[in-house]
C-alpha positions, 0 to 999 in steps of 0.5 A: 550273610546267612551263617549256620550257627548250630548243627546237630552232628550226632545224637545218642541216648547218652550224648549230643554233638553239635557244631557251632559257627558263631559270627563276630559280634554274635553271642549265645544268651546266658542260660543253664541246663538243670540236668546236662553238662556242656563241653565247648571245644574251640576249633577256630577263632576265639571268644569270651566264655562265661561259666558261673561268675568266671569269664575267660577268653578261649582260643582254638585247641582249648575247652570249657566245661559248664556243669549242670545247673551252672549258667553259661554263655559265650560271645565271639569278640574276635574278627573271624567266625568262632567254630566249636564242637559242643557236647551235651550229656545227656542229650536235650529232651527235644529233637536235634535242632535244624541246620539253620537254627538260631536258638539261643544265639543273638544276632551280631551287633551292626 
């Protein structure tokens, strides 16, 4: 099944808004942004989010903030897709990702 995992919804000079759709078992590889904060707001599903040494389960209606320079990542350990709005500020220095970009997201375990 093909799933859209990262869609750039809007980008300005100061922020980028993405929509992440993460399949069960799929993970975002831990990474860090030197000069950018990232905010995840979960719309549907649940997942484990790691920010620095802290890890917590986040569900619909909850948010996680990864400050610039702090390693962060997520895994959908639920049974349904994890859907989240993600704000990055300032926006990445590269052009917004394509609709079906799988950058930074690992394939689900089979």
